[in-house]
C-alpha positions in Angstrom: 116.3 119.3 82.1 112.9 118.7 83.6 111.3 119.8 80.3 113.5 117.4 78.3 112.5 114.4 80.5 108.9 115.4 80.5 108.8 115.6 76.7 110.7 112.3 76.4 108.1 110.5 78.6 104.8 112.0 77.4 102.7 111.1 74.4 105.3 109.3 72.2 108.0 108.1 74.7 111.5 108.1 73.4 114.9 109.6 73.5 115.6 113.3 74.2 118.8 115.0 73.2 120.3 117.7 75.4 123.1 119.8 74.0 125.1 122.1 76.3 127.7 124.6 75.4 131.3 123.2 76.1 132.0 125.7 78.8 128.9 124.7 80.7 129.3 121.0 80.1 132.9 121.1 81.5 131.9 122.7 84.8 131.9 120.7 88.0 129.0 121.0 90.5 128.2 119.9 94.0 124.4 119.8 93.2 122.5 116.6 93.6 120.6 115.2 90.6 117.0 116.2 90.2 114.5 113.8 91.6 112.3 112.1 89.0 108.8 113.4 88.7 106.2 110.8 87.6 104.0 111.5 84.6 100.5 110.1 84.8 99.0 109.0 81.5 95.3 109.3 81.2 93.4 106.0 81.3 89.9 105.6 79.7 87.0 104.5 81.8 86.0 100.9 81.4 82.5 102.1 80.4 84.0 104.1 77.5 86.1 101.2 76.3 83.1 98.9 76.4 81.0 101.4 74.4 83.8 101.7 71.8 84.2 97.9 71.5 80.4 97.6 71.0 80.4 100.2 68.2 83.3 98.6 66.4 81.7 95.2 66.6 
């Protein structure tokens, strides 16, 4: 589950499809849902962006 959510949120965010066998999907559980872990996307430094803009211009 965690891997599916991680893949859905990283790089190209989008939908993820999980397919479970019928016998597993039909089972009841008392477990609590997993807590969401936050993915941090890298952000370029302002200095690097300015240098790129300068080169493009």
